N, C-alpha and C positions, 0 to 999 in steps of 0.2 A: 562521597558517598557513591554506590556502585547500583545502579538499573540496568535493567535490559528492556532494549526498545522492542516491540516487536512487527512484523511486517503485517499484511493487509492480504485478501483477495478480492476481488469483487465479482459477486452474485449476480450478476446479469449489468450490463449497463448501457442504455440509454441514452443518445445523444437528443435531446428535445428541442430544443432550440437554437438560433446564432443570437447573438447578443450584441447591441450595438456600441462596448465597448470592446468586441472582437475575441469573448472568451464565448462558453458555449453555457446552455443551461444543460445539465445530465440530470438522469436520474439514477442511482444506482445503489446497491447492497455493500457496505464495506464490514468483513469480518476479520476478525484478529485470530490471526495464527504466530503460534511459539516458535517458530523461527527467528532469531533474535539476536540484535547487535550486544555491545556490552559498552555502555556508559560509566565511566569513574569523572566526577567532578566534587574537587575542595577546594577550600577556598586557599589564598596564596597574598603575596605581597605582590604579585606581578601576572597579569595572565600571559596563559600560554593554550596554546592548542595541540595537540601531538595525534599520532592516530597508528595502529598498525593492522593487519589484519591484509584487506582485499586494498588495493590502490586506489587511492582519492584523488582524482582530477587535480591539479593549480597547489598543488602539498596542502589541499586544506581551507587556502585562502577566502574562499567562496563558501565553504560548508557550512549549511546550515546549524547547526550548532553553534557554531560563532554567531550567526546573524541573530541567532535566539539570542544570547547574551549577549547581544550590542542592542538590541531591543529593550531588552530589561535595565541593562545600565543605563542608557539615555532618559529613558524613563523614571529610574526609580535610585539611581545611583548607587547602584549595586556596589561593593567591592569588587578586587578583581579575584579571578578563579583560575584552578588549573583545572582543563577539560581534558582526559584520553577517550579516545573514539578507539574500540577494537571492532572495525567491520566486515560485518560476516553477510549479512543481506547484499544480493547480490544487487546493484546498480543498474540503471534503465531496465528495471526486469517489470515496472507494473505493480510493485509491490509496495508501494511509499515505504521504502527503509528511511530514505533521508529526511520524510516529513515526520518517521516516527521520532529520529533522532532528535530534529527540532522539539516535538510536542515533549519528550522527556526530559532533554534541556531546560526547558522553561519550568517544568516540573518540579526536577531535582531545586533548581534556584529558587524557587520559590519558595521551598521547603528550606534549603540549606539556610538562607539569608531571611527566613519566618516573615516573608513578604505578606503573609495572609490574605495573598489574591483567590477573587472565588472559582469556579470552575467558568463560570461564564465568562470574567475577567482574562483568563487563561486562555478560553477557547477564541475569542475576539481578536487575541494576540497573535493565536497561533494562526489563524486563516489569512492575516496579513504574511504570514511565510509561505504559505502553500496552500492552497484550493482543498489538499486531503488532511493536513496537519491537526487540524480541530479533533479527527479522528482517533485521533492516540490517545487522546488524554480520557478514553474512556475503553473497555476491556471487554466489549458486549458487540452484536452485531446491531448496524444502523444505515436507516436509509438515508442516504446522502443527494441533496438538489441543488438548487442553484450551480454554482462550480463544483459543488461535491461541500461545503463549508455548513451549508445547512441541512442541520442533521436532526431524525429522529429516531429515539428506538423501536425496534419490530424485535416480535416473537418467533426467530427465526435461532434454532440448534444442528448443532454438528456435532454435540458429542458424541461421544462412542464411535464415530466415523474414523477413517484412515486417507489421508491423502498426499500424495504425491506431486510434488512439484518441481518441474522441468524451465533450466533457463540456459537457451544453447547462445550461443557466442554470437546473436544478432543483437545490434542497437537499431531501434526502431522510434525514429523521430517522432513526438506526441502530434506535433504541426502537421506534420506529413499525414499520418494516422485520421486527425482531425478533416482533411482535406477530402480525403476518400468517403467520408459517410455519406450514407443518404438518411435523411430525416424521413420516419415512419409515425405519422399520428396516429393509423389508424389499430394499436394494439393495448391490448389492455392494460393497467395499473400495472406496475413491479410487483408492489405492495399484493396484489393479488394471486400474481404468478408464483411470487414464494410461498403463499402459503397455502398454496395448492399441496404440497405435498414433495420432497427430494424425489422420489421415483418420475414426477412429471418434467422435471428442471429440462430432461433432456429434448422434450418436444418446444417447450415455449420460453425456458430463457434465455436471452440471448444477450453476447457485447457487441454491441454494434461498430465497434470496430475490427473484429473477426474480417469482416467482405474486405475491408480495402488491404488489410494487412495481408491475411493470407496468397490476396492475388501477387505483392511485391514478394510477399518469403513465401512458397509455398514450404518450405522445411518445417514452420513455425504448426501449417498446418496439420501435417504428418504427424506430430506429435501429439497433437489433440487426436487424432485416428488412434494413434500407438497407446494411450491411454484408455480409450474405449476398448481397444481390443484386448487390453489387458485386465477388462472387466469393470473400467469405471460406470458408474453408472450416472456423472454427469462429468461433463469433462469442459474446460474453457478455457480462455485466452485472459489475463489479470489485465485491467486496466487496458491501457493501447501496448501491451506486451515490453519484453516479448517471450516472459516466461506464460508457461503454458500448466492448469494444475488439472489433477485428476479425482474425483472423489469415490471412495471405496467403503465395501460394508466389513472386508476382513481385511487386515494388513496384506503388503504383495510385494513381492521380490522383486522387480523388473530391473536393476541396477545395469546390468549387460547392455538393455535397449537405449541407454542414455549415457555410454561410456565418453570420457570427453566433457560433456557438458555439467553445469552447477545443478544439484541434486537435492533436494529434503524430500524426505519420508517422515512422517511419525500419525500420532492419534491427535483427533480434536477434542 
């Protein structure tokens, strides 16, 4: 079975509060983007995990696809399978590629071995693998709260718009990004900002990680400035970075500005 785990961007990301368990409560809008990995899973007499494309750390032994398989195997005694991942979505980018791979592994195994697990059960298992993992069981905009695992749909559509995503050769530590966040409880609810319309987002919609990340890595802020300079009606860092995206009304050709960086553009 072949599937295509997609990535996401964050439309706004508010850090709401610190939690006693060391995590943070957030509110964000996850939005699906058709920049995809390729995942193939077939039944086998022995388990194996192989990968091509972008290099994966630790030779894949800690990959979330493997962890997703192990979670279903331990719970339901599923047979072995061969998993092959062709990695295209950059890692450490704030795009959720690893979480997407895990979610699609759960979905694929559920189908292949006829487990008949409900979306609710799959979501519960996905949330144990990553805070944003459950989102990738859906293919539509969702407000994420809690650690990101509490999801509810929102009527936000970027259909007909165009996007550019740029990933510089910079790794941003999520833990460090959180350390620099100043919690602001005076803002309007994220849903209210989103539903005001895309043309207002530039003035209202904020990713709370940007302030601390931009201070440490001004090159990332420069990418956001460049996307606005190219005509984006909204630009933002995704997640805790380091990727930055721009939204446009029409296709743009700005590859020359981002030579040497991982780059994606397309329609939504």
